[in-house]
C-alpha positions as CSV (number, residue, x, y, z in Angstrom):
1,X,28.6,26.0,25.8
2,X,28.8,22.4,26.9
3,X,25.9,20.3,25.6
4,X,25.5,18.8,29.1
5,X,24.6,22.3,30.4
6,X,21.4,22.2,28.2
7,X,19.6,20.1,30.8
8,X,18.5,16.5,30.9
9,X,15.3,15.5,29.0
10,X,12.7,13.5,31.0
11,X,10.6,11.0,29.1
12,X,7.0,11.2,30.4
13,X,5.5,8.8,27.8
14,X,6.9,7.0,24.7
15,X,5.3,5.0,21.9
16,X,6.7,4.3,18.4
17,X,4.9,7.4,17.1
18,X,4.5,9.7,20.1
19,X,6.8,11.1,22.8
20,X,6.0,13.4,25.7
21,X,9.0,15.0,27.3
22,X,9.9,17.6,29.9
23,X,13.1,19.7,29.8
24,X,14.3,21.9,32.6
25,X,15.3,25.5,32.2
26,X,18.8,26.0,31.1
27,X,21.4,28.9,31.0
28,X,21.9,28.3,27.2
29,X,19.8,30.5,24.8
30,X,18.9,27.7,22.4
31,X,19.4,23.9,22.3
32,X,18.7,21.2,19.8
33,X,16.2,18.4,20.4
34,X,17.4,15.4,18.3
35,X,14.7,12.8,17.9
36,X,17.0,10.0,16.8
37,X,14.5,9.0,14.0
38,X,15.1,9.5,10.3
39,X,14.3,13.0,9.1
40,X,10.7,13.1,7.8
41,X,8.7,16.3,7.5
42,X,5.7,14.5,9.0
43,X,7.2,14.5,12.5
44,X,5.7,17.3,14.5
45,X,6.8,19.0,17.7
46,X,4.7,21.1,20.1
47,X,6.4,23.1,22.7
48,X,4.0,24.0,25.6
49,X,1.1,23.3,23.2
50,X,2.4,25.3,20.2
51,X,3.3,23.6,17.0
52,X,6.8,24.6,15.9
53,X,6.6,23.1,12.4
54,X,8.7,20.7,10.4
55,X,11.9,19.3,11.8
56,X,15.4,20.1,10.6
57,X,18.0,17.5,9.7
58,X,20.3,16.9,12.7
59,X,23.6,15.0,12.5
60,X,23.0,14.2,8.8
61,X,19.9,12.0,9.3
62,X,17.8,12.7,12.3
63,X,14.7,14.8,12.8
64,X,15.3,17.6,15.2
65,X,14.2,21.1,16.4
66,X,15.8,24.1,18.0
67,X,14.2,25.1,21.3
68,X,15.0,27.9,23.6
69,X,16.6,27.4,27.1
70,X,13.4,27.7,29.1
71,X,11.5,24.9,30.9
72,X,9.2,23.2,28.6
73,X,6.7,20.3,28.0
74,X,7.4,18.8,24.6
75,X,5.2,16.5,22.5
76,X,6.5,14.8,19.4
77,X,4.1,13.0,17.0
78,X,4.4,11.3,13.7
79,X,1.6,12.8,11.6
80,X,0.4,9.8,9.5
81,X,-0.3,7.8,12.6
82,X,-3.2,10.2,13.5
83,X,-4.9,9.3,10.3
84,X,-4.4,5.6,10.8
85,X,-5.7,5.8,14.4
86,X,-8.7,7.8,13.3
87,X,-9.4,5.3,10.5
88,X,-9.2,2.4,13.0
89,X,-11.7,4.0,15.3
90,X,-14.1,4.8,12.5
91,X,-13.8,1.2,11.2
92,X,-14.5,-0.3,14.6
93,X,-17.5,1.9,15.1
94,X,-18.8,0.8,11.7
95,X,-18.3,-2.9,12.6
96,X,-20.1,-2.5,15.9
97,X,-23.0,-0.7,14.0
98,X,-23.3,-3.4,11.4
99,X,-23.1,-6.1,14.0
100,X,-25.8,-4.4,16.1
101,X,-28.0,-4.0,13.0
102,X,-27.6,-7.7,12.2
103,X,-28.6,-8.7,15.7
104,X,-31.6,-6.3,15.9
105,X,-33.1,-7.3,12.5
106,X,-32.9,-11.0,13.1
107,X,-31.2,-13.8,11.3
108,X,-32.0,-14.2,7.6
109,X,-32.4,-18.0,8.1
110,X,-35.6,-17.4,10.1
111,X,-37.6,-16.5,6.9
112,X,-39.8,-19.2,5.5
113,X,-38.5,-21.0,2.5
114,X,-40.2,-20.1,-0.8
115,X,-42.7,-22.6,-2.0
116,X,-42.2,-23.3,-5.7
117,X,-45.1,-24.5,-7.8
118,X,-45.1,-26.3,-11.1
119,X,-46.8,-24.8,-14.1
120,X,-50.1,-26.7,-13.5
121,X,-50.4,-25.3,-10.0
122,X,-49.2,-28.5,-8.2
123,X,-46.5,-27.9,-5.5
124,X,-43.0,-28.9,-6.5
125,X,-42.2,-32.5,-5.5
126,X,-45.9,-33.6,-5.8
127,X,-46.4,-36.6,-8.1
128,X,-47.6,-35.5,-11.5
129,X,-51.4,-35.8,-12.1
130,X,-52.6,-38.7,-14.3
131,X,-53.4,-37.3,-17.6
132,X,-55.7,-40.2,-18.7
133,X,-57.9,-40.3,-15.6
134,X,-58.1,-42.9,-12.9
135,X,-57.0,-46.4,-13.3
136,X,-54.1,-45.6,-15.4
137,X,-53.1,-47.6,-18.3
138,X,-52.8,-51.1,-19.4
């Protein structure tokens, strides 16, 4: 059959790591969805919510899948991006938590400075006591 008979694909949403597509019903039994991205087993396709597994190599380089001729809603995702997105959300939540903790517990500079004492009990910076009594020396 003529590839044009397989039906046009409508792009609903597209990002670098995610595609949502709709394909109309077709008279052909099966058709190939070619992603146009280098083959990588981490690309995933769901057809009407069901994962169809790893892609096959199409045209010698591209990720692709065989789908039947029915009307479908397709979602294509690059697997590693999910982990990156999840890590980003967790990191941002941690940053917000640490920032809130810092604000709620107050600033460390509000604590009084330690008062150091010399060995004789006099505060640091005080003039040393005369050892010979009053009047000093000659």
